[in-house]
C-alpha positions as CSV (number, residue, x, y, z in Angstrom):
1,M,-20.6,25.6,2.4
2,T,-18.9,22.9,4.4
3,I,-15.4,21.5,3.8
4,D,-16.9,18.2,2.5
5,T,-19.1,20.1,-0.1
6,M,-16.1,21.9,-1.2
7,T,-14.1,18.9,-1.4
8,Q,-16.7,17.0,-3.5
9,L,-16.9,20.1,-5.8
10,G,-13.2,20.3,-6.2
11,I,-13.1,16.6,-7.2
12,L,-16.1,17.1,-9.7
13,A,-14.7,20.2,-11.4
14,L,-11.0,19.4,-11.4
15,S,-10.9,15.7,-12.0
16,G,-13.9,15.6,-14.4
17,T,-12.6,18.4,-16.5
18,G,-9.0,17.0,-16.4
19,I,-10.2,13.6,-17.6
20,W,-12.2,15.3,-20.3
21,L,-9.4,17.3,-21.6
22,V,-6.8,14.4,-21.6
23,G,-9.3,12.5,-23.8
24,R,-9.5,15.3,-26.5
25,P,-7.4,15.3,-29.6
26,E,-6.6,19.0,-29.5
27,P,-3.2,20.3,-28.4
28,W,-4.7,21.9,-25.3
29,R,-5.4,18.5,-23.8
30,R,-2.2,18.8,-21.9
31,W,-4.0,21.2,-19.5
32,G,-6.0,18.0,-18.4
33,Y,-2.9,16.8,-16.6
34,I,-2.6,20.1,-14.6
35,L,-6.2,20.0,-13.6
36,G,-6.0,16.3,-12.8
37,L,-2.8,16.8,-10.6
38,S,-4.5,19.7,-8.9
39,A,-7.6,17.7,-7.9
40,Q,-5.3,15.1,-5.9
41,P,-5.3,17.1,-2.6
42,F,-9.0,17.0,-2.7
43,W,-8.9,13.2,-3.2
44,L,-6.5,12.7,-0.5
45,Y,-8.3,14.8,2.1
46,M,-11.6,12.9,1.0
47,S,-9.9,9.5,1.6
48,C,-8.0,10.2,4.8
49,T,-10.6,12.0,6.7
50,P,-12.9,8.8,7.1
51,E,-9.7,6.6,7.0
52,L,-10.4,5.1,3.6
53,W,-6.8,3.7,3.2
54,G,-7.3,1.8,0.0
55,V,-8.7,4.9,-1.7
56,A,-5.7,6.9,-0.3
57,V,-3.2,4.4,-1.7
58,L,-5.1,4.7,-5.1
59,T,-5.0,8.4,-4.8
60,L,-1.2,8.4,-4.5
61,F,-0.9,6.1,-7.5
62,C,-3.2,8.4,-9.6
63,S,-1.3,11.4,-8.3
64,Y,1.8,9.7,-9.8
65,G,0.1,9.1,-13.3
66,W,-0.9,12.8,-13.4
67,A,2.4,13.9,-12.4
68,Q,4.0,11.8,-15.2
69,G,1.5,13.5,-17.7
70,V,2.6,17.1,-16.4
71,W,6.2,15.8,-16.8
72,F,5.9,14.6,-20.1
73,H,3.7,17.3,-21.6
74,W,5.0,20.4,-19.8
75,V,8.5,19.8,-18.6
76,K,9.8,17.5,-21.3
77,P,7.4,17.5,-24.2
78,E,10.0,16.5,-26.6
79,A,10.0,13.1,-24.9
80,V,6.4,12.5,-26.1
81,Q,6.2,9.9,-28.9
82,P,4.0,11.3,-31.6
83,E,0.7,9.3,-32.0
84,T,0.2,7.3,-35.2
85,G,-2.9,6.7,-37.1
86,P,-4.4,3.2,-38.1
87,P,-2.2,1.0,-40.1
88,D,-2.4,1.7,-43.9
89,E,-4.2,-1.4,-45.2
90,T,-2.8,-0.9,-48.9
91,K,0.6,-1.4,-47.4
92,L,-0.3,-4.5,-45.6
93,T,-2.0,-6.1,-48.6
94,S,0.8,-5.2,-51.0
95,E,3.5,-6.9,-48.9
96,T,1.4,-10.1,-48.5
97,P,2.6,-12.9,-50.9
98,E,0.0,-14.3,-53.2
99,G,-1.8,-17.4,-51.5
100,F,0.0,-16.8,-48.1
101,V,-2.2,-18.1,-45.3
102,P,-1.0,-17.2,-41.8
103,D,-0.5,-19.9,-39.3
104,I,-2.8,-18.9,-36.3
105,T,-2.7,-22.4,-34.5
106,T,0.2,-21.6,-32.2
């Protein structure tokens, strides 16, 4: 197996699984940030070998994003804001005055 094949398999397995995990609603989704960050060396190698500098810069930007996920979901999980559900429509309608028409022309 060549280094290029191993690089592509690393990108596929780690990035693909990481993105899938981050999109999950379960608590174990935080593992996706670990997998995504661990895929970044493969991306960097893949972009620097043929001198694809735009992809290399994008890889560094994505690495920063994955690192933020690791920071907020592993190092400082208390800093993560809880997700809220959709707005309660009964609350919205009960607070709207009778006959009120919002001005949407501005």
